[in-house]
N, C-alpha and C positions, 0 to 999 in steps of 0.2 A: 687699730682696727681696719683702716684702709689697707695696710700693707698685708695683713693676714688674708683679708678678703681678695685682694690682688692675686695672692699666691695660690690658694687652694680652692678656687671656686669652679674649677673645670669639672663639669658633670659628664664626663665621657661615659659611654655606656658600653665600653669594650668588654668588661669582664662577663657581665650577663650576656651581652650580645656575641661575644666569642665563645661563651659557654666553656671556658677553660680549654680551648681546643689544644693548647700547649701549656697546660698548667705547670707551674704556677705564673707564667708570663703573662703580660698584657698584650704582646704582639702574637698574632696567630701565625700558624704555619700553614702551607698549601696542602698538606696531606689531608686525606679524608678517611673516616672510619670505613672499614672493609665491608663490601656488600653483605648483608645478612648478619653483621657483627654488631655488638653493642659496646658502649663505653659509659661508665659511671665516674663522676668526679665529685668528690666531697672534700671541701676545704673549710678552713676556719680563718678569719681575719680579724686583726685587731688594729684600728685606726686611732692615732693619737695626734694632737696638735701642739706646736709650740709657737708662741708669739711674744715678742717684747712688749706688745701692747697690752693694756690692762684688760681689754675685753675682746678676745679673739672671736671672729664670727665666720660662719659659712665654710666650715671645713669640708673639703673634698678630697679623696685620694684617687688619683687617676687609676682606672681600672676597677672601681667600685662606684656604683651609682648612688653615692651618698653625699648630701650637701648640707648636713647638719652641723651642729656645734658641739665641741667636746669629744669624749670618747665614744667609739662605736665598736661593737662586736657582732660578728655575723657568720653564718654558715651557709654559703652558697653551695647549691647542689645542681649538677648539670648531667643530663642524660642525652646521649646521642646515638643515632642508629644509621648504619650504612644502607642507603636505598639502591645504589648502584656502584660500580667500581670507582666512579668519580664524583658521587653526590651523596651527602648526608645531611640529616635533619637532627635538630637539637632543641631541648626545651630545659630552661634553667630558672627556678625561683631562688630566692634568699631569705632564710630565717634570721631575723634581727633579734639578738639578745638583748642589746643596748644600742640605741635608746629604746624605751618602752613607754607606752601610755594607753589611751583608750582607743587604740586601733590595733588591726591585725599585725602580728610581728613578721608576717610573710608577705613579701612583695617582690617587685622587679621581675614579674613573670615574662620571660623572654623567649621568643620562638625565632630560630634562625635555620637557614640552610647554606651549605657551602658546596659550591661547584668548582671542581678542579678542571679547567679547560686546557691545561698545558702540563705535560710531564706525568710521571708515574708515582708521585709522592715519596720517592726514595732516593733518586739519583738525579743529578744535574739540575737544570733549570725548570721550575715548576711555577704555575700561576693559578689563582682561583679567585672567585668572587663570592661574597658573603652578605646576602641581604638579611634583614632582621626587623623584628617587631617587638616593642615593649609595651605591655598592656598599661592601661592607665592606673595610676596609684589612687588611693582614696585622698580626700582633702586633708584629713589629719596626717596621713603619711607624707604629703607634700610639705606640710607645715614643719614636720619634724626632720625634713631633708631626705626622706626614704624614697624619693621618685617623684615623677611629675604627674599631676592629675590631668593628663591628656595622652593620647596615643602617640608614641615616639617611634620613629623609624630610622634605619641607617643602611649604608652600604660600605662595605670594606673591600679594597683591592688588596690581595695578598700575592706577594712574590717571594719564592724561596729558591735557594740554591744549595744543594747537597753534595758535600765532598765526603771522603771516607771518614774523617774524624772531626768535620767541622761543618756546621749549618749556619746559613745567613738568611734572616727573614726581614722583610720590609713591608709594612703596611701603610696605606693612605686610606683615610676614612672620612666620610661625610655623615652627620647625623642631624636630622630634623627634630628638634627637641621643644615642642610647645609645652605650655603649662597653663594652669588656671590662674591668671593674674589678679583675680579677686581675693586670693589668699597669698600669705607669704610662702617663701621657699626656704626652708631651713632657718626659720624665724628672721628672714631678711626681706625687706620690702622693696629692695633694688630691682629694677627691671632686668630681664635676662636676655641674652641672646638665644635665638632658637635655630640658628644655622651654625653648626659647630664643625670643625675641621681638625683632623689629627694626623700626625706622620710619626712613625715609630721604626726603630731598627733593633734587631736582637741577634748577635752572634751566639752561637751555642757550640761549645767545645766538649767532645767526647775525651775526657781526661783519664778514664779507665774503663775497663769492661763493662762496668755496672754504674758509672757515674758520669754525669754531664754538669757542666757549669756554663751559666748564661748571664749575659749583661743585656739589659733592656733598657733603651733610651728612647724619650719621645718628646714631642712639642706639640701643644694643643691650643685651640682657641680658649680664651677666658670668656665664660658665658655671662660674666657680670658686666651689663650694659655700660656703667659709668667708666669702665677700665679698658683701655684699647690693648693691653698687653697680652702677650701669650704666657702659657705656663709651661713648665718642663718637669719631667720626672727621670729618675734613674733607679734601676732595680738590679739586684744581685741575687741570683737563684742557683740553687742546687738540687739536681734530680737523681735519685737513687732507683735503680730498677732491678730489683732482686730477681725478677723473672720478666719474660717478654710481655706478659699481660698485666704487670703491676709496676706502678711508679709512685714513689714517695717523694713529694716536693716541699721545699722550704724557701722563703724569699723574704727579703727586706727592700722596701721601697722608700724614696724620699721625694716629696714634691716641693718645688720652689718657684719663685719668679723666673729665675734663670739657673743655669747649671753652676755659675760661679758663686752664687750666694747659698747654694744647697745646704751647706754645712756651716753656715755663718751663725754665730750666736746673736748677731745683731739683725738678723732677718728672720720673718716667720717661715715656717715650713710645716709640712704634714708628713708623718711617717706611717707606714703600714707594714705589719708583720703577718705573714700568712704561712700555713702549712696544711698539708692534706695528702690525699691519695687518689690515684687514678686506677681504674680496674676495667679491663676489656675481657669480653666473653662473647660467645656465640648464642 
């Protein structure tokens, strides 16, 4: 139980906060939606846990604001619009098919803006800042691990470098994540850290005219107060772009205490599969 909680408790808010800016990755890129243009991203995720302990607890997959136990299925939707040539705004809720109960299945209402202050979003070195707000979940949603029953906020610094057939993206993030301590979070009564930090890196290779392959790696603060360790994740993703306005993405991610134990049968871990579509239009 302790080991599983240690591994998968990171309640990072990157996915809804980043609004799938580079779906299906957790790590964002510095490019912004073009002025007057729109972008819609609809994805499906499946989160599952493995633990050698008899009673795994508090499962969270980095990139999804989920701190519940057992299986989770969700449909995050993101909409973004370009406000200027270097500024966009986004909104992203998530519909949870599992778990379900006497609460709304829709949560994680996230508002974000991304300002690119360096570069053109296509070539060479680029940099951007992305502030975000996540609206409070209901008490029952917090109990089931679908968010915190308090206003959460964060800021991500984004650095990207674009070559002809290779991109490299680096994110550093801070999240202020208060919750209602009167109630459990994901059926756990353990105290939670409310100052969360994250660092991630994602190289993306253009392997063919319409295909990209990405590796996304990250290290994050463990929000479980009794545990001082960090958590890690690794993701492998494939992006297929049949047209310039349409992307189809698929990814598999594994969370663990450290990269060395990520695929060990003796250590707890959390897996996430996701697939979806990104569509851009004027």
